[in-house]
N, C-alpha and C positions, 0 to 999 in steps of 0.2 A: 504493499500499500504506499509506503513511504517513497519508494523508487517510482511508482506510477505518479505520485503528486509531484515529485521533482522533475519528472520526465515531461509531464504536462506543463508545468511551470517554465521549462526551457523551450517548448515550442515557439512561443512568440519570439524568442531571441533568434531561433534558427530560420523563421520565415518572415522575420520582420522587414519593413521597408521604410525608407524615410532617411532622415538625416542621421549619419553615424552608424547606419545598419550594416555598412561593409566592414566595420570593426566588430559588431556584436554578433554578426551571423556566424563566423567561425566559432566563436565561444559557444553559441547555443548547439552547434553540431557537435563539438567536442564534448559538452555536458551530456547530450543525449547518447552519443556513441559510448562514453565511458559508463553511463548508467546501465546501458544495455548488456555491455561486456561484463561488468562487475556482477550483474545479477545472474547472468548465464553461468559465469565461473563459480559463483557461490552455490547455485543449485547443483552444479555438477560435482564440484570438489568436496563438499561437505559429506555426502553419502560415501564417496570413495575413501576419504580419510577415515571415516567412521568404521567402515568395513575393513580396512587394512589394520586399524588398531584393534579391532575385535578379533582378527586372526592372530595377532601377536599376544593376546591375553592368554595366561596359563589356564589349562583345563580345570574346571570346577570339580568338587568332590564326587558328584554323581555322574560326571561326564557330559552334562549339557547344561546350558545356561551360564549365568555368571557366577563366579566363585563368591562374589559379595552377597548375592542374593541368598545363598545358602547360609551365610553367617548371620545375615539380618533376619532370616526367617526363624532361626533357632530359638531366640527368646520368646517368640510369639507361640511357638510350638510347646515350650516348656510351661508357659503361662496357661495355655488351653489345657494341658494335661493336669496341671494343679488345680484348675477350676473345676475340672470334670470329676476329680476324686474328692473334693470337699463337699460335704453336706450343705445345702442351702437353707434347710429349714422350712421351705416353702412347699415341699412335696408332701402330699398326704398319702398315706397307704390306702390303697384301693382294695377292699376285700374280694376274694375270688368269688365268681359267680356260683 
């Protein structure tokens, strides 16, 4: 969105006519070209770098996913097990039919 706003803002510079337009026109064209090239490079290089770094990451404990996810999930698993084994006092015993 920001790139589009800047690009639309530079269009009058690139197509402008009048006094001094011969100096402002190359600036508008350079701004528009730079914005387009930078946006394309950002959209292409970010996923490629992410995938390359993901391949360099060491294998996790269970062989899939992030090793950090297994470490972060461990306290939640322990808390759930502790809560399941603790009586809550809210349960009533239902007599057999």
